[in-house]
C-alpha positions in Angstrom: 0.0 0.0 0.0 2.7 2.5 0.8 4.4 1.7 -2.5 1.1 2.4 -4.4 0.5 5.6 -2.5 4.0 6.8 -3.3 3.3 6.2 -7.0 0.0 8.0 -6.9 1.6 11.1 -5.3 4.4 11.1 -7.8 1.8 11.3 -10.6 -0.5 13.9 -9.0 2.1 16.4 -8.0 3.3 17.2 -11.7 -0.3 17.4 -12.9 -1.2 19.9 -10.2 1.9 22.0 -11.1 1.0 21.9 -14.9 -2.6 23.0 -14.2 -1.4 25.8 -12.1 1.0 27.0 -14.7 -1.7 27.0 -17.4 -4.1 29.0 -15.2 -1.3 31.6 -14.5 -0.5 31.9 -18.2 -4.2 32.4 -19.1 -4.5 35.1 -16.4 -1.5 36.9 -17.8 -2.7 36.6 -21.3 -6.0 38.2 -20.3 -4.3 40.9 -18.2 -2.0 42.2 -21.0 -3.2 42.7 -24.6 -1.3 40.9 -27.4 1.4 42.8 -29.2 -0.2 44.8 -32.0 1.5 44.9 -35.4 3.5 48.0 -36.5 1.4 50.1 -38.8 3.1 52.3 -41.4 1.2 54.9 -43.4 2.2 57.2 -46.2 0.7 60.4 -47.5 1.5 62.7 -50.4 0.1 66.3 -49.9 -2.5 67.2 -52.5 -0.6 70.4 -53.2 2.3 68.4 -54.7 0.3 66.2 -57.1 -2.8 66.8 -59.1 -3.7 63.3 -60.2 -3.3 59.7 -59.1 0.0 57.9 -59.3 1.3 54.5 -59.9 4.7 53.2 -58.8 6.5 51.6 -55.8 6.6 52.8 -52.2 9.7 52.2 -50.2 9.8 52.3 -46.4 13.3 52.7 -45.1 14.7 52.2 -41.6 18.2 53.1 -40.5 20.2 53.0 -37.3 22.2 56.0 -38.5 21.3 59.7 -38.6 23.3 60.4 -41.7 23.3 60.0 -44.6 19.6 59.6 -45.3 18.3 56.0 -45.2 17.6 56.1 -49.0 21.3 56.2 -49.6 22.2 53.3 -47.3 20.6 50.3 -49.1 23.3 48.0 -50.6 24.5 44.4 -50.9 27.0 44.6 -47.9 26.4 43.3 -44.4 26.2 46.9 -43.3 23.0 47.7 -45.3 20.1 49.4 -43.7 16.5 48.1 -43.9 14.0 48.6 -46.7 10.5 47.4 -47.5 8.9 47.7 -50.9 5.3 47.4 -52.3 3.6 48.1 -55.5 1.0 51.0 -55.5 -1.8 51.6 -58.0 -3.9 54.7 -58.2 -2.6 56.6 -55.2 -4.7 59.7 -54.8 -2.9 62.7 -53.4 -4.0 63.6 -49.9 -5.0 60.0 -49.2 -3.1 57.8 -46.7 -2.0 54.3 -47.9 -0.8 51.6 -45.5 2.1 49.2 -45.9 0.8 45.7 -45.8 2.2 43.5 -43.0 3.3 41.0 -45.7 5.3 43.6 -47.7 8.6 42.2 -48.7 11.7 43.4 -46.9 15.5 43.4 -47.1 17.5 42.2 -45.2 14.7 41.5 -42.6 11.9 39.8 -44.5 8.8 41.1 -42.7 7.7 44.2 -40.8 7.0 42.0 -37.8 10.8 41.2 -37.5 11.7 44.8 -36.7 12.9 44.8 -33.1 12.2 47.5 -30.5 14.5 50.5 -30.6 15.0 54.0 -31.9 15.4 54.4 -35.7 15.5 56.9 -38.4 12.6 56.3 -40.8 12.0 57.6 -44.3 9.7 56.9 -47.2 10.2 57.3 -51.0 7.8 56.8 -53.8 9.3 55.7 -57.1 6.9 57.1 -59.8 6.2 54.8 -62.8 4.9 55.7 -66.2 2.6 53.8 -68.6 4.3 52.7 -71.8 2.2 51.7 -74.8 4.6 49.6 -76.9 4.3 49.2 -80.7 3.5 45.4 -80.3 0.4 46.3 -78.1 1.9 45.7 -74.7 1.0 48.2 -72.0 3.7 48.2 -69.3 4.1 50.2 -66.1 7.8 51.0 -65.7 10.1 53.5 -63.9 11.3 55.8 -66.7 14.8 57.2 -66.6 14.7 61.0 -66.0 18.3 61.8 -66.7 19.7 60.4 -63.5 20.7 56.9 -64.8 18.0 54.8 -63.1 18.8 55.6 -59.5 15.5 55.3 -57.6 16.8 57.3 -54.6 17.8 60.3 -56.9 15.2 60.1 -59.7 13.7 63.5 -60.5 10.0 63.6 -59.8 10.1 61.0 -57.0 8.4 61.9 -53.8 10.1 61.4 -50.4 9.9 62.3 -46.7 12.6 63.8 -44.6 14.2 61.3 -42.2 12.3 61.1 -38.9 13.4 59.6 -35.6 10.9 57.1 -34.2 10.9 54.8 -31.2 9.4 51.4 -31.5 8.4 50.0 -28.1 8.5 46.4 -27.0 4.7 46.4 -26.6 4.1 47.2 -30.2 0.9 49.1 -30.8 2.7 51.8 -32.9 1.1 53.6 -35.8 3.4 55.9 -37.8 2.5 58.1 -40.8 5.2 59.5 -43.0 4.4 62.5 -45.2 6.2 62.6 -48.5 6.3 66.4 -48.9 9.5 66.6 -50.8 10.1 66.0 -54.5 13.5 65.4 -56.2 14.2 68.2 -58.7 15.0 67.9 -62.4 18.6 67.5 -63.5 20.3 70.2 -65.5 21.1 68.7 -69.0 24.7 68.4 -69.9 26.2 71.1 -72.1 29.0 71.3 -74.7 32.2 73.0 -73.7 35.3 73.5 -75.8 36.4 70.2 -77.4 34.0 68.2 -75.3 30.6 68.1 -77.0 27.3 66.7 -75.8 24.5 65.7 -78.1 21.0 64.3 -77.6 19.9 62.1 -80.5 16.3 61.0 -81.0 16.3 57.5 -82.5 13.4 56.5 -84.7 13.9 52.7 -84.2 13.7 53.0 -80.4 10.9 55.5 -80.5 8.7 53.2 -82.6 9.4 50.3 -80.3 8.5 52.2 -77.1 5.6 54.2 -78.5 7.1 57.5 -77.3 10.2 59.6 -78.2 13.4 57.9 -77.1 16.8 59.7 -77.0 20.3 58.6 -76.9 23.0 60.8 -75.3 26.6 61.0 -76.3 29.7 62.9 -75.2 32.2 63.4 -78.0 35.8 64.5 -77.3 37.2 66.2 -80.4 41.0 65.7 -81.0 43.5 68.6 -80.8 43.6 70.5 -84.1 40.1 69.5 -85.1 39.2 73.0 -86.2 42.7 73.8 -87.7 42.4 70.7 -90.0 39.0 70.9 -91.7 40.0 68.3 -94.3 40.9 65.7 -91.8 38.7 62.7 -91.0 39.1 60.7 -87.9 38.8 57.1 -86.5 36.3 56.7 -83.8 36.7 54.9 -80.4 33.7 54.2 -78.2 34.1 53.9 -74.4 31.4 51.6 -72.9 30.4 51.9 -69.3 27.6 52.6 -66.9 25.6 55.8 -67.2 27.6 58.9 -66.4 26.5 62.4 -65.6 29.8 63.7 -67.0 32.4 62.5 -69.5 34.2 59.5 -67.9 36.3 57.1 -70.0 36.6 56.0 -67.1 38.4 59.2 -66.1 37.3 62.8 -66.7 38.8 65.4 -69.1 40.0 67.6 -66.2 41.1 71.2 -66.9 42.8 71.9 -63.5 45.8 70.3 -61.8 45.0 68.0 -58.9 44.3 69.6 -55.5 46.6 68.9 -52.6 43.6 69.1 -50.3 42.0 66.0 -51.7 42.2 62.5 -50.1 45.0 60.4 -51.6 42.8 58.3 -54.0 41.0 61.4 -55.2 44.3 63.1 -55.9 45.4 60.1 -58.0 42.1 60.3 -60.0 42.5 64.1 -60.5 46.1 63.7 -61.6 45.2 61.0 -64.0 42.3 63.0 -65.4 44.5 66.1 -65.8 47.3 64.1 -67.3 44.9 62.5 -69.8 43.8 66.0 -71.0 47.4 67.1 -71.4 48.3 63.9 -73.4 45.2 64.5 -75.5 46.2 68.1 -76.3 49.9 67.7 -76.8 49.8 64.8 -79.4 50.9 61.9 -77.1 47.5 60.3 -77.9 46.3 59.5 -81.4 43.9 62.0 -83.0 40.6 60.2 -82.8 37.0 60.9 -81.9 36.5 59.6 -78.4 32.8 58.8 -77.6 30.9 57.9 -74.5 27.2 56.9 -74.9 24.2 57.4 -72.6 21.5 54.8 -73.1 19.6 54.5 -69.9 16.2 52.9 -70.2 13.2 51.8 -68.1 15.0 48.7 -66.9 18.6 49.9 -66.2 21.2 52.6 -66.6 22.5 50.9 -69.7 21.0 48.8 -72.6 23.9 46.4 -73.1 24.1 47.7 -76.7 22.3 44.8 -78.2 18.8 44.2 -79.8 16.5 42.8 -77.2 12.9 41.6 -77.1 12.2 43.6 -73.9 14.4 46.7 -74.4 14.1 47.1 -78.2 16.7 47.5 -81.0 19.4 49.3 -79.0 22.2 47.5 -80.8 21.0 48.8 -84.2 20.2 52.2 -82.8 23.7 52.7 -81.5 25.7 51.0 -84.4 23.6 51.9 -87.4 22.1 55.2 -86.3 24.0 57.1 -83.6 27.6 56.3 -84.5 27.1 57.2 -88.2 25.4 60.4 -87.1 28.4 61.3 -84.9 30.8 60.6 -87.7 28.9 62.8 -90.2 28.7 65.6 -87.7 32.3 65.5 -86.5 34.1 64.2 -89.6 34.6 60.6 -88.7 36.1 58.3 -91.3 32.9 56.3 -91.2 34.3 52.8 -92.0 34.5 49.6 -89.9 38.3 49.5 -90.0 38.4 52.9 -88.3 36.2 52.1 -85.3 37.1 50.4 -82.0 35.7 49.9 -78.5 36.8 49.5 -74.9 35.1 49.4 -71.6 34.8 47.6 -68.2 32.3 45.5 -66.3 28.9 46.1 -68.0 30.9 48.0 -70.6 33.3 45.2 -70.9 30.6 42.8 -71.9 28.9 45.1 -74.4 32.3 46.0 -75.9 32.9 42.4 -76.7 29.3 41.8 -77.7 29.2 44.7 -80.1 32.4 43.5 -81.8 31.0 40.0 -82.0 27.5 40.8 -83.2 28.7 43.6 -85.5 32.0 42.1 -86.7 32.4 44.2 -89.8 31.5 47.5 -88.1 34.4 47.6 -85.6 38.1 46.8 -85.7 39.0 46.0 -82.1 37.4 45.5 -78.7 39.1 45.7 -75.3 36.8 44.3 -72.7 37.9 44.6 -69.1 36.3 42.6 -66.3 33.3 41.8 -68.6 30.0 40.5 -67.3 29.5 36.8 -68.0 30.8 35.9 -71.5 30.0 32.2 -71.0 26.7 31.4 -69.2 28.1 28.1 -67.9 29.7 30.5 -65.5 27.0 33.1 -65.0 28.8 34.4 -62.0 28.7 31.3 -59.8 25.8 29.6 -61.7 25.8 27.2 -64.7 22.4 28.2 -66.1 22.3 25.0 -68.3 23.2 22.4 -65.7 22.3 23.8 -62.3 18.7 23.3 -61.2 18.7 26.2 -58.7 20.4 29.6 -58.9 20.3 30.3 -55.1 21.4 27.0 -53.7 23.7 24.1 -54.4 21.5 21.1 -53.7 22.4 17.8 -52.2 20.4 14.8 -51.1 20.3 15.9 -47.4 21.0 19.6 -47.5 21.5 22.8 -49.5 24.3 25.3 -49.5 23.8 29.0 -50.4 25.6 30.2 -53.6 27.8 33.2 -53.1 27.3 36.3 -55.3 29.9 38.8 -54.2 33.3 38.2 -52.5 36.3 40.1 -51.2 39.8 39.5 -52.7 40.6 37.3 -49.7 37.7 35.1 -50.6 35.3 36.3 -47.8 31.7 36.3 -48.9 29.9 39.7 -48.9 26.5 38.4 -50.0 24.7 35.4 -51.6 22.6 35.0 -54.7 19.4 34.6 -52.6 20.1 37.7 -50.6 21.0 39.9 -53.5 18.0 38.8 -55.5 15.8 39.4 -52.5 17.0 43.0 -52.5 16.0 43.3 -56.2 12.5 41.9 -55.4 12.1 44.6 -52.8 13.1 47.3 -55.2 10.7 46.1 -58.0 8.5 43.2 -59.0 8.3 41.7 -62.6 12.0 42.5 -63.2 11.6 46.3 -62.5 14.2 46.8 -59.8 16.6 48.5 -62.3 19.4 46.4 -60.7 21.9 43.9 -62.1 20.1 40.5 -62.4 16.9 42.2 -63.5 18.6 43.9 -66.4 20.3 40.7 -67.5 16.9 39.2 -67.5 15.4 42.1 -69.4 18.2 42.0 -72.1 18.6 38.2 -72.5 15.0 36.8 -72.0 12.0 36.7 -74.3 8.9 38.5 -73.4 6.9 36.7 -70.7 3.1 35.9 -70.7 2.5 39.1 -68.7 4.4 41.3 -71.1 7.4 41.7 -68.8 10.7 39.9 -69.2 10.4 36.1 -68.7 12.2 35.0 -65.5 15.1 32.6 -66.1 14.5 31.3 -62.5 11.7 31.5 -60.0 12.4 34.8 -58.2 11.4 33.3 -54.8 12.9 29.8 -54.9 15.6 30.1 -57.5 14.4 27.1 -59.5 15.8 27.3 -63.0 13.7 27.4 -66.2 15.5 25.3 -68.8 13.5 26.8 -71.7 14.5 30.3 -70.9 18.1 29.2 -70.4 18.1 27.7 -73.9 16.9 31.0 -75.3 19.7 32.8 -73.5 22.2 30.4 -75.0 21.2 30.8 -78.6 20.9 34.6 -78.4 23.4 36.1 -75.9 25.9 33.6 -74.6 29.0 35.1 -76.3 31.0 31.9 -76.2 28.1 29.8 -77.5 27.4 32.4 -80.2 31.0 32.2 -81.3 31.0 28.5 -81.3 27.8 28.3 -83.4 28.9 30.9 -86.0 32.7 30.4 -86.0 33.0 29.6 -89.7 31.7 33.1 -90.4 32.9 35.1 -87.4 36.4 33.6 -86.9 38.0 35.2 -90.0 36.5 38.6 -89.0 37.8 38.6 -85.4 41.5 38.0 -85.9 43.4 40.4 -83.7 40.3 42.1 -82.4 39.5 40.5 -79.1 41.3 41.7 -75.9 40.1 40.7 -72.4 41.5 41.5 -69.0 40.1 40.4 -65.6 41.3 40.0 -62.0 41.8 36.4 -60.8 39.7 37.2 -57.7 37.0 39.2 -59.5 34.5 40.4 -57.0 31.6 38.8 -59.0 33.4 35.7 -60.1 33.6 37.0 -63.7 37.1 35.5 -64.2 35.5 32.0 -64.4 33.6 32.9 -67.6 36.7 34.7 -69.1 38.7 31.5 -68.6 36.1 29.5 -70.4 36.2 31.9 -73.3 39.9 31.8 -73.5 39.9 28.0 -73.5 37.4 28.0 -76.3 39.4 30.4 -78.5 42.6 28.4 -77.8 41.0 25.4 -79.4 39.6 27.1 -82.5 40.5 26.1 -86.0 39.9 27.5 -89.4 40.9 30.1 -88.4 42.8 29.8 -85.1 42.1 33.0 -83.1 43.4 33.0 -79.6 42.6 36.6 -78.6 44.6 38.5 -76.0 43.9 37.7 -72.3 45.4 39.4 -69.2 44.8 38.3 -65.6 45.5 40.3 -62.5 46.8 37.9 -59.8 44.6 38.2 -56.6 42.9 41.4 -58.0 39.2 42.1 -57.7 36.7 43.9 -60.0 37.6 45.8 -62.3 41.1 45.1 -63.6 41.8 46.9 -66.9 45.1 45.2 -67.6 48.6 46.7 -67.7 50.3 46.6 -64.4 49.0 43.9 -62.1 50.9 45.4 -59.1 48.7 48.4 -59.1 45.2 48.6 -57.4 42.4 47.9 -59.9 41.1 51.4 -59.7 44.5 52.8 -60.8 44.6 50.4 -63.8 41.2 51.9 -64.8 42.6 55.4 -64.5 45.4 54.5 -66.9 43.2 52.8 -69.4 42.7 55.6 -72.0 46.4 56.4 -72.4 47.3 52.7 -72.6 44.5 51.2 -74.6 43.7 53.9 -77.2 47.2 53.7 -78.9 46.9 49.8 -79.0 43.6 50.0 -80.8 44.8 52.6 -83.2 48.0 50.6 -84.0 45.7 47.7 -84.9 43.6 49.9 -87.1 46.6 51.1 -89.0 48.0 47.6 -89.4 44.8 46.3 -90.8 43.5 49.3 -92.8 42.4 48.3 -96.4 44.3 49.6 -99.4 43.5 53.2 -100.2 42.1 53.9 -96.7 42.7 57.4 -95.2 45.5 56.7 -92.7 47.2 60.1 -93.0 44.8 63.1 -92.9 44.3 62.7 -89.1 47.9 61.9 -88.3 49.2 65.5 -88.3 
């Protein structure tokens, strides 16, 4: 009996404790209300807008007072927080509310914001409605002269940063008034030898159903006015959108300032030295051109014809460049044209030479975007089933996207693509992966670029990958058309890249080199330079210098190389003298 009584007491005591704990929890739950979700509202004063707007609202949270939160969103671990949501028919004077499920970066949901004091800001990226020639009606963020920078785009509404405390108990409702509007940008002007022109292109205007302009800076050679009978070769520098002439350095009129930080002094010295070399005859007398071709998807078109962006390749090669040559006395022949550029510009430099082999006579592509899609950064789009993860039978490992020269990972594919999803749905983030998708993909069922992978899961779409291969994979294109292209590319392909390129671009370059090394009939190896241990964007030359310094030296080093090739390959009877005074 004592033994049975002991067992009964052992069972009853925990049960009593458990019931008591449940009653205590229920009493506390009733005594204190549940944490209410954070509510964020936005309002544009009626005095600032006269009609409803479409676009994307951004809610920004920062732990720092300066700079403004809108300037602190990036791919690094130090990024601040942003949420994004599509908005339709926003009536001025009416408050709209951020949905609790709005997508965020790097925190995923509004409910994940922890208590504390923050600086908060809102910005509304205003979209336009485009009626394309093929009948599509798209709502996209137009470029307004800023080079597709959502945080600086003229016409966008924003609020001033506001310090707000979020309490542990929740129950906070915050309304931000977007009572500021980013002003218009002053258009560039011609000055001395540096000319700026704005060219309305008929091809692109027809495609987009509205006037489309290409911009171009043209640097005229010394003696251009004194030699009216001279006609000049033309060299195009390809790069990201620039608010001033950058090739990739400026045409600086003043000596460097001793008051600048060291790197800035080096840049100013290189820019000033470039101008002196241009004027005193140390550089060949050519027309040096930098093109502006920002569009609704990015700050650059990649200079090719595209189902989503339109015929930018033909617009630049067949319309704009001949127009510049007619206006500024260019020779106007393929043997007397060449290209160079880095990163995005490195890819389009090589692509333009490859897709228009008779129109150019040399391409120097530094740190180019992926030239072989078997190494699309760290993804093989033809073999890998997922762009975000390396998949195994029991686990998955995140794919890196950006690295430091020491190999340390800055961000992953999934994280970087999440940021793009926050900035814009349907490929409208105006960031890197979305522009690749816009340029390389066919039109999707909804009229926007067809995704090559599921934007949420990263699952690859083999059909779209096959389209990319037959249209824009440069190595695959060369392989498929080598019998025609090979004889036209001899001596024209130059590539440089750091062996520790920040975006793993060296992997694709190595694949391209391996392909060219094996070519026959004809055998065209190309010229390849690698910077040991160097990141993005190595322009070749001296691998002992920092990459940014190799870029500063690029014009004075590369232009003479391209011109020597022009002279060596000029056809009989070509004008190789009028411009060499």
